[in-house]
Every structure is written in structure tokens, then in C-alpha cells.
A tleap script that builds the chain and sets N, CA, C and O, in Angstrom:
source leaprc.protein.ff14SB
mol = sequence {
  NMET LYS TYR SER SER VAL ASN LYS ARG SER
  SER ALA GLY ARG THR ARG LEU LEU ALA ILE
  TRP THR ALA LEU TRP VAL ALA SER LEU ALA
  LEU LEU VAL PHE GLY ASN ILE PHE LEU TRP
  GLU GLY ASN THR THR ILE THR ALA VAL LEU
  LEU ILE ILE ASN PHE LEU LEU GLY ILE GLY
  MET ILE VAL ALA ASN ILE LYS HIE LEU GLU
  SER LEU ASP GLU LEU GLN ARG LYS ILE HIE
  LEU GLU ALA MET GLY ILE SER LEU GLY ILE
  ALA LEU VAL LEU GLY ILE SER TYR SER THR
  MET ASP VAL THR ASN LEU ILE THR PHE ASP
  ALA GLU ILE SER HIE LEU VAL ILE VAL ILE
  GLY ILE SER TYR PHE ALA GLY VAL VAL ILE
  GLY GLN TYR ARG TYR CARG
}
set mol.1.N position { -1.074 16.788 -34.873 }
set mol.1.CA position { -0.108 17.139 -34.267 }
set mol.1.C position { 1.086 16.584 -34.687 }
set mol.1.O position { 1.259 15.430 -35.078 }
set mol.2.N position { 2.147 17.742 -34.551 }
set mol.2.CA position { 2.625 17.447 -35.299 }
set mol.2.C position { 4.216 16.551 -34.333 }
set mol.2.O position { 4.433 17.355 -33.426 }
set mol.3.N position { 5.020 15.659 -34.214 }
set mol.3.CA position { 6.227 15.421 -33.465 }
set mol.3.C position { 7.630 15.443 -34.286 }
set mol.3.O position { 7.918 15.216 -35.461 }
set mol.4.N position { 8.478 15.876 -32.969 }
set mol.4.CA position { 10.154 15.733 -34.126 }
set mol.4.C position { 9.929 14.320 -33.854 }
set mol.4.O position { 9.141 13.755 -33.097 }
set mol.5.N position { 11.028 13.787 -34.851 }
set mol.5.CA position { 11.915 12.704 -34.906 }
set mol.5.C position { 12.625 12.085 -33.717 }
set mol.5.O position { 13.020 10.933 -33.539 }
set mol.6.N position { 12.686 13.341 -32.829 }
set mol.6.CA position { 13.822 12.935 -32.049 }
set mol.6.C position { 12.261 12.373 -30.709 }
set mol.6.O position { 12.425 11.441 -29.921 }
set mol.7.N position { 11.269 12.981 -30.764 }
set mol.7.CA position { 10.549 12.866 -29.993 }
set mol.7.C position { 9.598 11.641 -29.978 }
set mol.7.O position { 9.404 10.910 -29.007 }
set mol.8.N position { 9.048 11.534 -31.176 }
set mol.8.CA position { 8.642 10.305 -31.427 }
set mol.8.C position { 8.623 8.865 -31.106 }
set mol.8.O position { 9.562 8.127 -31.405 }
set mol.9.N position { 7.478 8.431 -30.452 }
set mol.9.CA position { 7.559 6.690 -29.769 }
set mol.9.C position { 6.613 6.246 -30.471 }
set mol.9.O position { 6.342 6.948 -31.446 }
set mol.10.N position { 6.141 5.530 -30.361 }
set mol.10.CA position { 5.607 3.853 -31.593 }
set mol.10.C position { 4.738 3.815 -30.093 }
set mol.10.O position { 5.150 3.780 -28.933 }
set mol.11.N position { 3.142 3.844 -30.753 }
set mol.11.CA position { 2.479 3.355 -29.372 }
set mol.11.C position { 2.576 2.353 -28.416 }
set mol.11.O position { 2.223 2.211 -27.245 }
set mol.12.N position { 3.417 1.405 -29.633 }
set mol.12.CA position { 3.761 0.557 -28.715 }
set mol.12.C position { 4.537 0.704 -27.036 }
set mol.12.O position { 4.267 0.224 -25.935 }
set mol.13.N position { 5.919 1.898 -27.713 }
set mol.13.CA position { 6.271 1.532 -26.860 }
set mol.13.C position { 5.618 3.028 -26.434 }
set mol.13.O position { 6.582 3.776 -26.596 }
set mol.14.N position { 4.961 3.512 -26.166 }
set mol.14.CA position { 4.183 4.340 -25.379 }
set mol.14.C position { 3.740 3.835 -24.944 }
set mol.14.O position { 4.662 3.513 -24.195 }
set mol.15.N position { 2.438 2.939 -24.376 }
set mol.15.CA position { 1.944 1.529 -23.895 }
set mol.15.C position { 2.746 1.292 -23.391 }
set mol.15.O position { 2.613 1.865 -22.310 }
set mol.16.N position { 4.132 0.481 -23.395 }
set mol.16.CA position { 5.227 -0.051 -22.598 }
set mol.16.C position { 5.463 1.329 -21.436 }
set mol.16.O position { 4.877 0.881 -20.451 }
set mol.17.N position { 5.731 2.043 -21.228 }
set mol.17.CA position { 5.840 3.565 -21.115 }
set mol.17.C position { 5.108 3.161 -19.732 }
set mol.17.O position { 5.320 2.493 -18.720 }
set mol.18.N position { 4.061 4.023 -20.347 }
set mol.18.CA position { 2.007 3.761 -19.329 }
set mol.18.C position { 2.664 2.958 -18.585 }
set mol.18.O position { 3.271 3.427 -17.622 }
set mol.19.N position { 2.700 1.443 -18.874 }
set mol.19.CA position { 2.494 0.487 -17.589 }
set mol.19.C position { 3.326 0.004 -17.390 }
set mol.19.O position { 3.253 -1.146 -16.957 }
set mol.20.N position { 4.903 0.791 -17.654 }
set mol.20.CA position { 5.752 0.583 -16.121 }
set mol.20.C position { 5.125 1.545 -15.212 }
set mol.20.O position { 4.802 1.223 -14.068 }
set mol.21.N position { 4.909 2.951 -15.787 }
set mol.21.CA position { 4.282 3.547 -14.766 }
set mol.21.C position { 3.434 3.380 -14.301 }
set mol.21.O position { 3.103 4.053 -13.324 }
set mol.22.N position { 2.951 2.741 -14.622 }
set mol.22.CA position { 1.524 2.263 -14.025 }
set mol.22.C position { 1.411 1.317 -12.744 }
set mol.22.O position { 0.678 1.347 -11.756 }
set mol.23.N position { 2.390 0.504 -13.143 }
set mol.23.CA position { 3.029 -0.721 -11.821 }
set mol.23.C position { 3.732 0.252 -11.059 }
set mol.23.O position { 3.080 0.290 -10.015 }
set mol.24.N position { 4.370 0.804 -10.985 }
set mol.24.CA position { 5.250 2.058 -10.579 }
set mol.24.C position { 4.194 2.736 -9.496 }
set mol.24.O position { 4.251 2.715 -8.266 }
set mol.25.N position { 3.404 3.224 -10.198 }
set mol.25.CA position { 2.572 3.973 -8.612 }
set mol.25.C position { 1.694 2.875 -7.909 }
set mol.25.O position { 1.587 2.793 -6.685 }
set mol.26.N position { 1.051 2.005 -8.845 }
set mol.26.CA position { 0.683 0.471 -7.773 }
set mol.26.C position { 1.533 0.279 -7.042 }
set mol.26.O position { 1.163 0.602 -5.913 }
set mol.27.N position { 2.906 -0.229 -7.061 }
set mol.27.CA position { 3.309 -0.715 -6.074 }
set mol.27.C position { 3.955 -0.132 -5.218 }
set mol.27.O position { 4.655 -0.893 -4.549 }
set mol.28.N position { 4.018 1.021 -4.931 }
set mol.28.CA position { 4.015 2.527 -4.470 }
set mol.28.C position { 3.089 2.537 -3.919 }
set mol.28.O position { 3.458 2.926 -2.811 }
set mol.29.N position { 1.837 2.348 -3.857 }
set mol.29.CA position { 0.642 2.523 -3.287 }
set mol.29.C position { 0.384 1.395 -2.609 }
set mol.29.O position { -0.625 1.304 -1.910 }
set mol.30.N position { 1.181 0.499 -2.725 }
set mol.30.CA position { 0.815 -0.782 -1.833 }
set mol.30.C position { 1.770 -0.531 -1.029 }
set mol.30.O position { 1.049 -0.161 -0.103 }
set mol.31.N position { 3.096 -0.401 -0.506 }
set mol.31.CA position { 4.052 -0.534 -0.862 }
set mol.31.C position { 3.467 0.595 1.003 }
set mol.31.O position { 3.348 0.371 2.208 }
set mol.32.N position { 3.286 1.835 -0.052 }
set mol.32.CA position { 2.692 2.178 1.672 }
set mol.32.C position { 1.512 2.016 1.958 }
set mol.32.O position { 1.094 3.172 1.888 }
set mol.33.N position { 0.431 1.218 2.311 }
set mol.33.CA position { -0.739 1.180 2.305 }
set mol.33.C position { -0.201 -0.242 3.619 }
set mol.33.O position { -0.564 -0.135 4.791 }
set mol.34.N position { 0.577 -1.334 3.191 }
set mol.34.CA position { 0.426 -2.156 3.383 }
set mol.34.C position { 1.766 -2.590 4.430 }
set mol.34.O position { 1.670 -3.596 5.132 }
set mol.35.N position { 3.053 -1.697 4.455 }
set mol.35.CA position { 4.437 -0.808 4.859 }
set mol.35.C position { 3.710 -0.555 5.842 }
set mol.35.O position { 3.622 -1.127 6.928 }
set mol.36.N position { 3.143 0.398 5.397 }
set mol.36.CA position { 2.529 1.246 6.524 }
set mol.36.C position { 1.729 0.203 8.500 }
set mol.36.O position { 1.590 0.669 9.631 }
set mol.37.N position { 1.509 -0.894 8.060 }
set mol.37.CA position { 0.541 -1.621 8.883 }
set mol.37.C position { 1.171 -3.042 9.426 }
set mol.37.O position { 0.799 -3.743 10.368 }
set mol.38.N position { 2.543 -3.264 8.252 }
set mol.38.CA position { 2.929 -4.005 8.733 }
set mol.38.C position { 4.464 -4.041 9.211 }
set mol.38.O position { 4.904 -4.780 10.092 }
set mol.39.N position { 5.258 -3.021 8.396 }
set mol.39.CA position { 6.107 -2.984 8.840 }
set mol.39.C position { 7.282 -2.431 9.680 }
set mol.39.O position { 8.319 -2.799 10.232 }
set mol.40.N position { 6.203 -0.876 9.369 }
set mol.40.CA position { 7.123 0.526 9.714 }
set mol.40.C position { 5.969 1.058 10.886 }
set mol.40.O position { 6.072 2.136 11.471 }
set mol.41.N position { 4.307 -0.404 11.204 }
set mol.41.CA position { 3.832 -0.039 12.037 }
set mol.41.C position { 3.295 1.048 12.691 }
set mol.41.O position { 3.091 1.204 13.895 }
set mol.42.N position { 2.876 2.550 10.776 }
set mol.42.CA position { 2.330 3.916 12.109 }
set mol.42.C position { 3.715 5.041 11.785 }
set mol.42.O position { 3.385 6.215 11.951 }
set mol.43.N position { 4.859 4.884 11.450 }
set mol.43.CA position { 5.876 5.817 11.513 }
set mol.43.C position { 5.016 7.048 10.629 }
set mol.43.O position { 4.235 6.937 9.684 }
set mol.44.N position { 5.252 7.618 10.977 }
set mol.44.CA position { 4.937 9.046 10.317 }
set mol.44.C position { 5.867 10.415 8.769 }
set mol.44.O position { 5.559 11.267 7.936 }
set mol.45.N position { 7.200 9.596 9.418 }
set mol.45.CA position { 7.875 9.617 8.743 }
set mol.45.C position { 8.579 9.003 7.672 }
set mol.45.O position { 9.712 9.346 7.334 }
set mol.46.N position { 8.105 8.354 7.287 }
set mol.46.CA position { 8.353 6.916 6.669 }
set mol.46.C position { 6.850 7.130 5.539 }
set mol.46.O position { 6.810 7.645 4.422 }
set mol.47.N position { 5.937 6.622 6.213 }
set mol.47.CA position { 4.586 7.162 5.834 }
set mol.47.C position { 4.951 8.159 4.508 }
set mol.47.O position { 5.094 8.164 3.285 }
set mol.48.N position { 4.980 8.848 5.511 }
set mol.48.CA position { 4.731 10.817 4.643 }
set mol.48.C position { 6.136 10.937 2.980 }
set mol.48.O position { 5.982 11.471 1.881 }
set mol.49.N position { 7.236 10.249 3.510 }
set mol.49.CA position { 7.686 9.966 2.499 }
set mol.49.C position { 7.315 9.245 0.967 }
set mol.49.O position { 7.255 9.545 -0.226 }
set mol.50.N position { 7.118 8.106 1.869 }
set mol.50.CA position { 5.999 7.261 0.925 }
set mol.50.C position { 4.811 8.074 -0.145 }
set mol.50.O position { 4.596 8.165 -1.353 }
set mol.51.N position { 4.327 8.486 0.919 }
set mol.51.CA position { 3.269 9.111 0.009 }
set mol.51.C position { 4.337 9.894 -1.481 }
set mol.51.O position { 4.561 9.730 -2.680 }
set mol.52.N position { 4.684 10.736 -0.377 }
set mol.52.CA position { 5.200 11.941 -1.845 }
set mol.52.C position { 5.936 11.106 -2.712 }
set mol.52.O position { 5.736 11.272 -3.915 }
set mol.53.N position { 6.917 10.060 -2.286 }
set mol.53.CA position { 6.846 9.361 -4.226 }
set mol.53.C position { 5.760 8.665 -4.971 }
set mol.53.O position { 5.644 8.761 -6.192 }
set mol.54.N position { 4.723 7.750 -3.986 }
set mol.54.CA position { 3.574 7.367 -4.856 }
set mol.54.C position { 3.557 8.381 -5.495 }
set mol.54.O position { 4.113 8.260 -6.587 }
set mol.55.N position { 2.778 10.242 -5.091 }
set mol.55.CA position { 2.605 11.647 -5.441 }
set mol.55.C position { 3.048 11.278 -6.527 }
set mol.55.O position { 2.404 10.661 -7.375 }
set mol.56.N position { 4.899 11.832 -6.653 }
set mol.56.CA position { 4.897 12.464 -8.039 }
set mol.56.C position { 5.242 10.608 -8.570 }
set mol.56.O position { 6.149 10.698 -9.397 }
set mol.57.N position { 4.883 9.176 -8.402 }
set mol.57.CA position { 4.973 8.767 -9.486 }
set mol.57.C position { 3.626 8.558 -10.136 }
set mol.57.O position { 3.546 8.532 -11.364 }
set mol.58.N position { 2.711 8.429 -9.473 }
set mol.58.CA position { 1.220 9.040 -9.918 }
set mol.58.C position { 0.859 10.340 -10.948 }
set mol.58.O position { 0.143 10.266 -11.947 }
set mol.59.N position { 1.717 11.844 -10.311 }
set mol.59.CA position { 2.276 13.017 -12.169 }
set mol.59.C position { 2.977 11.945 -12.825 }
set mol.59.O position { 2.001 11.365 -13.302 }
set mol.60.N position { 4.217 11.101 -13.279 }
set mol.60.CA position { 4.550 10.603 -13.963 }
set mol.60.C position { 3.617 9.119 -14.761 }
set mol.60.O position { 4.083 8.685 -15.815 }
set mol.61.N position { 2.923 8.756 -14.437 }
set mol.61.CA position { 2.052 7.761 -14.625 }
set mol.61.C position { 0.994 8.562 -15.546 }
set mol.61.O position { 0.537 7.943 -16.507 }
set mol.62.N position { 0.682 9.539 -15.387 }
set mol.62.CA position { -0.274 10.457 -15.454 }
set mol.62.C position { -0.276 11.760 -16.717 }
set mol.62.O position { -1.173 12.497 -17.126 }
set mol.63.N position { 1.197 11.616 -17.078 }
set mol.63.CA position { 2.401 11.867 -18.002 }
set mol.63.C position { 2.744 10.969 -18.839 }
set mol.63.O position { 2.779 11.260 -20.035 }
set mol.64.N position { 2.973 10.068 -18.529 }
set mol.64.CA position { 2.920 8.904 -19.513 }
set mol.64.C position { 1.580 8.115 -20.410 }
set mol.64.O position { 1.443 7.276 -21.301 }
set mol.65.N position { 0.558 9.176 -19.341 }
set mol.65.CA position { -0.887 8.243 -20.174 }
set mol.65.C position { -1.139 9.314 -21.373 }
set mol.65.O position { -1.532 9.018 -22.502 }
set mol.66.N position { -0.754 10.958 -20.774 }
set mol.66.CA position { -0.990 12.160 -21.845 }
set mol.66.C position { 0.134 11.596 -23.006 }
set mol.66.O position { -0.091 12.135 -24.089 }
set mol.67.N position { 1.232 10.693 -23.049 }
set mol.67.CA position { 1.833 10.802 -24.022 }
set mol.67.C position { 1.808 9.578 -24.838 }
set mol.67.O position { 2.445 9.290 -25.851 }
set mol.68.N position { 1.004 8.979 -24.225 }
set mol.68.CA position { 0.283 7.528 -24.741 }
set mol.68.C position { -1.038 7.938 -25.420 }
set mol.68.O position { -1.286 7.430 -26.513 }
set mol.69.N position { -1.806 8.706 -24.942 }
set mol.69.CA position { -2.599 8.999 -26.087 }
set mol.69.C position { -2.036 10.243 -27.127 }
set mol.69.O position { -2.601 10.528 -28.183 }
set mol.70.N position { -1.283 10.660 -26.809 }
set mol.70.CA position { -0.650 12.054 -28.420 }
set mol.70.C position { 0.168 10.352 -29.080 }
set mol.70.O position { 0.590 10.777 -30.155 }
set mol.71.N position { 0.498 9.151 -29.056 }
set mol.71.CA position { 0.598 8.186 -30.009 }
set mol.71.C position { -0.422 7.979 -30.658 }
set mol.71.O position { -0.606 8.275 -31.839 }
set mol.72.N position { -1.252 7.387 -29.829 }
set mol.72.CA position { -2.496 7.271 -30.906 }
set mol.72.C position { -2.750 7.781 -31.646 }
set mol.72.O position { -2.503 8.982 -31.757 }
set mol.73.N position { -3.473 6.958 -32.641 }
set mol.73.CA position { -4.011 7.583 -34.517 }
set mol.73.C position { -5.507 8.313 -34.375 }
set mol.73.O position { -6.132 7.739 -33.483 }
set mol.74.N position { -6.138 9.202 -34.865 }
set mol.74.CA position { -7.128 9.906 -34.387 }
set mol.74.C position { -8.296 9.138 -34.412 }
set mol.74.O position { -9.230 9.934 -34.503 }
set mol.75.N position { -8.613 8.259 -34.384 }
set mol.75.CA position { -9.849 7.509 -34.019 }
set mol.75.C position { -9.456 6.033 -32.511 }
set mol.75.O position { -10.181 5.129 -32.096 }
set mol.76.N position { -8.177 6.397 -32.161 }
set mol.76.CA position { -8.421 5.610 -31.215 }
set mol.76.C position { -7.866 6.897 -29.766 }
set mol.76.O position { -8.056 6.690 -28.568 }
set mol.77.N position { -7.288 7.961 -30.274 }
set mol.77.CA position { -7.779 9.269 -29.573 }
set mol.77.C position { -9.432 9.142 -28.753 }
set mol.77.O position { -9.906 9.037 -27.622 }
set mol.78.N position { -9.814 9.223 -30.010 }
set mol.78.CA position { -11.323 9.743 -30.024 }
set mol.78.C position { -12.113 8.979 -28.652 }
set mol.78.O position { -12.621 9.554 -27.689 }
set mol.79.N position { -12.006 7.055 -28.994 }
set mol.79.CA position { -12.569 5.970 -28.313 }
set mol.79.C position { -11.749 6.200 -27.869 }
set mol.79.O position { -11.046 5.569 -28.659 }
set mol.80.N position { -10.680 6.821 -26.832 }
set mol.80.CA position { -9.979 6.620 -25.471 }
set mol.80.C position { -10.684 7.555 -25.208 }
set mol.80.O position { -11.654 7.045 -24.648 }
set mol.81.N position { -10.865 8.895 -25.262 }
set mol.81.CA position { -11.400 10.272 -25.121 }
set mol.81.C position { -13.110 10.300 -24.507 }
set mol.81.O position { -13.604 10.780 -23.487 }
set mol.82.N position { -13.834 9.348 -25.969 }
set mol.82.CA position { -15.287 8.946 -25.374 }
set mol.82.C position { -15.379 8.410 -24.427 }
set mol.82.O position { -16.482 8.515 -23.889 }
set mol.83.N position { -14.254 7.507 -23.660 }
set mol.83.CA position { -14.489 6.109 -23.150 }
set mol.83.C position { -14.121 6.912 -21.244 }
set mol.83.O position { -14.676 6.564 -20.202 }
set mol.84.N position { -13.035 8.005 -21.414 }
set mol.84.CA position { -13.081 8.776 -20.335 }
set mol.84.C position { -14.221 9.506 -19.986 }
set mol.84.O position { -14.788 9.386 -18.900 }
set mol.85.N position { -14.643 10.420 -21.072 }
set mol.85.CA position { -15.885 10.668 -20.444 }
set mol.85.C position { -16.879 10.057 -19.987 }
set mol.85.O position { -17.068 10.266 -18.788 }
set mol.86.N position { -18.042 8.949 -20.796 }
set mol.86.CA position { -17.649 8.405 -19.868 }
set mol.86.C position { -17.609 7.954 -18.708 }
set mol.86.O position { -18.468 7.722 -17.857 }
set mol.87.N position { -16.551 7.856 -18.757 }
set mol.87.CA position { -15.919 6.708 -17.024 }
set mol.87.C position { -16.643 8.582 -15.917 }
set mol.87.O position { -17.693 8.861 -15.339 }
set mol.88.N position { -15.435 9.270 -16.158 }
set mol.88.CA position { -15.464 10.609 -15.438 }
set mol.88.C position { -17.012 11.078 -15.302 }
set mol.88.O position { -17.360 11.702 -14.299 }
set mol.89.N position { -17.860 10.788 -16.256 }
set mol.89.CA position { -18.928 11.167 -16.069 }
set mol.89.C position { -19.899 10.180 -14.622 }
set mol.89.O position { -20.844 10.533 -13.916 }
set mol.90.N position { -19.241 9.101 -14.670 }
set mol.90.CA position { -20.273 8.194 -13.870 }
set mol.90.C position { -20.077 8.199 -12.381 }
set mol.90.O position { -20.700 8.185 -11.320 }
set mol.91.N position { -18.075 8.245 -13.219 }
set mol.91.CA position { -17.325 8.865 -11.075 }
set mol.91.C position { -18.373 10.138 -10.396 }
set mol.91.O position { -18.607 10.207 -9.190 }
set mol.92.N position { -18.675 10.657 -10.949 }
set mol.92.CA position { -18.367 11.879 -10.462 }
set mol.92.C position { -20.695 11.893 -9.618 }
set mol.92.O position { -21.302 12.344 -8.647 }
set mol.93.N position { -21.065 10.868 -11.208 }
set mol.93.CA position { -23.089 10.852 -10.919 }
set mol.93.C position { -22.982 9.600 -9.862 }
set mol.93.O position { -23.590 9.722 -8.799 }
set mol.94.N position { -22.301 8.505 -10.089 }
set mol.94.CA position { -22.272 7.118 -9.225 }
set mol.94.C position { -21.332 7.583 -7.824 }
set mol.94.O position { -21.813 7.168 -6.769 }
set mol.95.N position { -20.127 8.347 -7.705 }
set mol.95.CA position { -18.900 8.808 -6.607 }
set mol.95.C position { -20.358 9.754 -5.323 }
set mol.95.O position { -20.698 9.426 -4.187 }
set mol.96.N position { -20.767 10.744 -6.068 }
set mol.96.CA position { -21.735 11.530 -5.465 }
set mol.96.C position { -23.032 10.684 -4.345 }
set mol.96.O position { -23.304 10.749 -3.146 }
set mol.97.N position { -23.586 9.891 -5.580 }
set mol.97.CA position { -25.039 9.381 -4.807 }
set mol.97.C position { -24.447 8.335 -3.947 }
set mol.97.O position { -25.008 7.743 -3.025 }
set mol.98.N position { -23.070 8.168 -4.430 }
set mol.98.CA position { -22.893 6.552 -2.885 }
set mol.98.C position { -22.238 7.491 -1.720 }
set mol.98.O position { -22.389 7.008 -0.598 }
set mol.99.N position { -21.618 8.596 -1.757 }
set mol.99.CA position { -21.240 8.882 -0.823 }
set mol.99.C position { -22.699 9.480 -0.031 }
set mol.99.O position { -22.877 9.226 1.160 }
set mol.100.N position { -23.469 10.102 -0.640 }
set mol.100.CA position { -24.211 10.695 -0.294 }
set mol.100.C position { -25.188 9.345 0.273 }
set mol.100.O position { -25.113 9.444 1.497 }
set mol.101.N position { -25.898 8.367 0.005 }
set mol.101.CA position { -26.314 6.550 0.426 }
set mol.101.C position { -25.103 6.732 1.422 }
set mol.101.O position { -25.544 7.539 2.240 }
set mol.102.N position { -23.870 6.428 1.774 }
set mol.102.CA position { -23.100 6.955 3.120 }
set mol.102.C position { -23.657 7.290 4.596 }
set mol.102.O position { -24.003 6.713 5.627 }
set mol.103.N position { -23.477 9.092 3.839 }
set mol.103.CA position { -24.483 10.148 4.680 }
set mol.103.C position { -25.356 10.374 5.419 }
set mol.103.O position { -25.395 10.966 6.497 }
set mol.104.N position { -26.472 9.630 4.506 }
set mol.104.CA position { -27.656 9.929 5.107 }
set mol.104.C position { -28.124 8.111 5.180 }
set mol.104.O position { -29.314 7.818 5.288 }
set mol.105.N position { -27.091 7.062 5.109 }
set mol.105.CA position { -27.298 6.432 6.180 }
set mol.105.C position { -28.373 5.070 5.469 }
set mol.105.O position { -28.828 3.974 5.799 }
set mol.106.N position { -28.376 5.808 4.566 }
set mol.106.CA position { -29.237 5.222 3.190 }
set mol.106.C position { -27.891 3.137 2.493 }
set mol.106.O position { -28.108 2.503 1.461 }
set mol.107.N position { -26.776 2.804 3.559 }
set mol.107.CA position { -26.366 1.464 3.416 }
set mol.107.C position { -25.434 1.755 5.315 }
set mol.107.O position { -24.973 2.535 6.149 }
set mol.108.N position { -25.795 0.128 4.831 }
set mol.108.CA position { -25.245 0.640 6.280 }
set mol.108.C position { -23.834 -0.069 6.069 }
set mol.108.O position { -23.497 -0.665 7.092 }
set mol.109.N position { -23.035 -0.157 5.163 }
set mol.109.CA position { -21.090 0.129 5.234 }
set mol.109.C position { -21.344 1.269 5.018 }
set mol.109.O position { -22.419 1.813 4.768 }
set mol.110.N position { -19.802 1.867 5.164 }
set mol.110.CA position { -18.898 2.610 4.823 }
set mol.110.C position { -18.970 2.551 3.330 }
set mol.110.O position { -19.154 1.485 2.743 }
set mol.111.N position { -18.775 4.091 2.503 }
set mol.111.CA position { -18.659 4.111 1.058 }
set mol.111.C position { -16.685 4.262 0.865 }
set mol.111.O position { -15.952 5.193 1.199 }
set mol.112.N position { -16.359 2.983 0.228 }
set mol.112.CA position { -14.872 3.151 0.362 }
set mol.112.C position { -14.520 3.612 -0.892 }
set mol.112.O position { -15.078 2.852 -1.684 }
set mol.113.N position { -13.703 4.704 -1.686 }
set mol.113.CA position { -12.912 5.113 -2.043 }
set mol.113.C position { -12.888 3.864 -3.330 }
set mol.113.O position { -13.573 4.072 -4.331 }
set mol.114.N position { -11.965 2.426 -3.211 }
set mol.114.CA position { -11.458 1.465 -3.808 }
set mol.114.C position { -12.643 0.817 -5.144 }
set mol.114.O position { -12.603 0.443 -6.316 }
set mol.115.N position { -13.814 1.038 -3.816 }
set mol.115.CA position { -15.022 0.626 -4.990 }
set mol.115.C position { -15.017 1.611 -6.338 }
set mol.115.O position { -15.129 1.385 -7.543 }
set mol.116.N position { -14.832 2.821 -5.531 }
set mol.116.CA position { -15.144 3.814 -6.879 }
set mol.116.C position { -14.072 3.751 -7.926 }
set mol.116.O position { -14.298 3.542 -9.117 }
set mol.117.N position { -13.035 3.924 -7.462 }
set mol.117.CA position { -12.111 3.351 -8.667 }
set mol.117.C position { -12.116 2.263 -9.569 }
set mol.117.O position { -11.604 2.242 -10.688 }
set mol.118.N position { -13.189 0.702 -8.574 }
set mol.118.CA position { -13.431 -0.279 -9.922 }
set mol.118.C position { -14.642 0.244 -11.017 }
set mol.118.O position { -15.018 -0.168 -12.115 }
set mol.119.N position { -15.082 1.480 -10.041 }
set mol.119.CA position { -16.290 1.353 -11.008 }
set mol.119.C position { -15.575 2.245 -12.085 }
set mol.119.O position { -15.854 1.513 -13.035 }
set mol.120.N position { -15.167 2.832 -12.415 }
set mol.120.CA position { -13.775 4.141 -12.765 }
set mol.120.C position { -13.337 3.013 -14.155 }
set mol.120.O position { -13.414 3.221 -15.366 }
set mol.121.N position { -12.928 1.949 -13.498 }
set mol.121.CA position { -11.593 1.094 -14.553 }
set mol.121.C position { -12.597 0.384 -15.328 }
set mol.121.O position { -12.284 0.165 -16.498 }
set mol.122.N position { -13.886 -0.079 -14.883 }
set mol.122.CA position { -14.973 -1.279 -15.159 }
set mol.122.C position { -15.366 -0.143 -16.257 }
set mol.122.O position { -15.658 -0.651 -17.340 }
set mol.123.N position { -15.442 1.301 -16.227 }
set mol.123.CA position { -16.943 1.638 -17.437 }
set mol.123.C position { -16.053 2.269 -18.537 }
set mol.123.O position { -16.436 2.490 -19.685 }
set mol.124.N position { -14.672 2.561 -17.988 }
set mol.124.CA position { -13.323 3.012 -18.825 }
set mol.124.C position { -12.857 1.816 -20.281 }
set mol.124.O position { -12.722 1.961 -21.496 }
set mol.125.N position { -12.696 0.322 -19.032 }
set mol.125.CA position { -12.799 -0.202 -19.574 }
set mol.125.C position { -13.721 -0.598 -21.227 }
set mol.125.O position { -13.424 -0.795 -22.405 }
set mol.126.N position { -14.850 -0.549 -20.436 }
set mol.126.CA position { -16.043 -1.019 -21.194 }
set mol.126.C position { -16.576 0.206 -22.352 }
set mol.126.O position { -17.324 0.035 -23.315 }
set mol.127.N position { -16.208 0.909 -22.097 }
set mol.127.CA position { -15.919 1.867 -23.164 }
set mol.127.C position { -15.056 2.163 -24.508 }
set mol.127.O position { -15.186 2.669 -25.622 }
set mol.128.N position { -14.110 1.531 -23.701 }
set mol.128.CA position { -12.596 1.462 -24.983 }
set mol.128.C position { -13.037 0.195 -26.357 }
set mol.128.O position { -12.757 -0.012 -27.538 }
set mol.129.N position { -13.831 -0.361 -25.328 }
set mol.129.CA position { -14.008 -2.345 -25.599 }
set mol.129.C position { -15.805 -2.265 -26.350 }
set mol.129.O position { -16.452 -3.232 -26.753 }
set mol.130.N position { -16.202 -0.925 -26.340 }
set mol.130.CA position { -17.799 -0.836 -26.727 }
set mol.130.C position { -17.144 0.691 -27.883 }
set mol.130.O position { -17.523 0.669 -29.054 }
set mol.131.N position { -16.412 1.622 -27.520 }
set mol.131.CA position { -15.378 2.300 -28.561 }
set mol.131.C position { -15.250 1.491 -29.990 }
set mol.131.O position { -15.978 1.720 -30.956 }
set mol.132.N position { -14.221 0.522 -29.959 }
set mol.132.CA position { -13.806 -0.316 -30.925 }
set mol.132.C position { -14.540 -0.997 -32.074 }
set mol.132.O position { -14.425 -0.971 -33.300 }
set mol.133.N position { -15.510 -1.746 -31.024 }
set mol.133.CA position { -16.553 -2.200 -31.452 }
set mol.133.C position { -17.070 -1.503 -32.547 }
set mol.133.O position { -16.939 -1.948 -33.687 }
set mol.134.N position { -17.795 -0.178 -32.249 }
set mol.134.CA position { -18.837 0.684 -32.699 }
set mol.134.C position { -17.802 1.192 -33.701 }
set mol.134.O position { -18.265 0.528 -34.629 }
set mol.135.N position { -17.259 1.531 -33.999 }
set mol.135.CA position { -16.305 2.278 -34.606 }
set mol.135.C position { -15.257 1.098 -35.796 }
set mol.135.O position { -14.203 1.225 -36.420 }
set mol.136.N position { -16.153 0.139 -35.637 }
set mol.136.CA position { -15.100 -0.786 -36.528 }
set mol.136.C position { -15.090 -1.320 -37.882 }
set mol.136.O position { -14.137 -1.994 -38.272 }
savepdb mol mol.pdb
quit
């Protein structure tokens, strides 16, 4: 993939931008959830505005992730692509099984999306680490 000199940034610069966008998205999510409980106590207007902001910051984070991946060399891109594929597959299979266990009362607690997000993060991290090791 070719880049113009104006649009090309270093991988470190793209990683930094991704970290900033991710931090903004996480902070806005925390404000949205905890602010709704502790600060404005269910005011739907404030909650809706912050939800839109969180959604837009999420889109920014996705774009930053794409640009970060574009800045990687071919091997790094392959490692991340494989890790993403593995984590997507795990999320889909495990998520549907987990939800089904909740719906059919095979588990005594509610299936929470946060549990699935943790599994996605761990499986993606493990996929990158294993890929780095495998392609050394």
C-alpha cells in the first residue's frame, strides 16, 4: 500500500493516536455509565448526548485502529489480522454459547457483555503474542 509523504506517519505515531482515541472512548464510556448513576441520576437528555459523543469517539477509535494497522509492516499486519480473526471467532462462538446458557438457565447469573469484552481482549492479546513468537 502506497502512502503520500503528507499522510504517512510512523507506526509509533499511529500507535500513540490509537492510544489517545481509545483512552477518550473509555473515559467517555465511564462518564456515561457512572455519571448516569452518580452525577445526573438518570437524566435522559444528558445520557443521550453523552451516548452520541461516546459513539462518535468510538468511530474515531476505529478509524485510528485502521490507520494504525496500515502503518504496520506486512508481517505485523498479518499477525494482527490473524489475532483479530481468532478473537472474532472466539467472541462469536463463546458469546452465542454464553447467551444461550443464560437464556436456557444453565447458568444462575446473567450473561454480561463485559465478560465477552474481556474474553475478546485476552484472546486478541494472546493471538498477537503467539503470532509474534511464531514468526520470530
